[in-house]
N, C-alpha and C positions, 0 to 999 in steps of 0.2 A: 426801645431797647427791650430785648427779651428778659423775662424774669431771671433766668439762669445767669445771664450776663450781668444784670443789675446786682444779683447776689454776689457774684465774683468780684465786681467792682467794690462793693462794700467791704468784702474781706480784704482786698488790697489796701483800701483806705485805712482800715483798722491796723493792718500790719505796718504801714508807713508811719502812722501815729506812734506806734510802739517803738519803731526803729528810731524816730527822731526825738523821742522823749529824753534820751540821754545826751542829746546834743545841746550846744549853746544856741541861743536864739539866732545868732548870726549864721552859724554853721547850718542850722535847720533851714533858714531862709535860702541860703545858697543851694543846699541840697534840693529843696522843693523847686527852686528856680530851674535847676538842671533837669529835674524830673519833668517839669512842665515843658521845657524845650524839647526833651526827648519825646514826650507824648504828642506834642504838636507836630513834630517832624514825621513821626510815624503815622499820624492821622492824615497829614498831607500826602504822604507817599501812597497811602491806601486809595485816596481820591485820584491821584495821578494814575495809578495802576488801573482803576476803573475806567478812566477816560481813554487810556491806551487800548484797553480791551474793546471799548465801544467803537473806536476808530477802526480796529482790525475787523470787527463785524461788518462795518459799513464798506470796507474795501473788499470783503469777500462777496458782497452782494453785487458788485460791479461786473 
């Protein structure tokens, strides 16, 4: 991961900690679970997009 990206990730982590600090433990756990699901889905969609682009390049070569 690039340094700028790592720095931005740390900023987001700190903001999330501040955001959940006023929540109950249960509410914070639910929020973080939803956030994790969202992050995973977005990560997977990035991989799928990359796979589709690779397939398109292979088709162009034929």
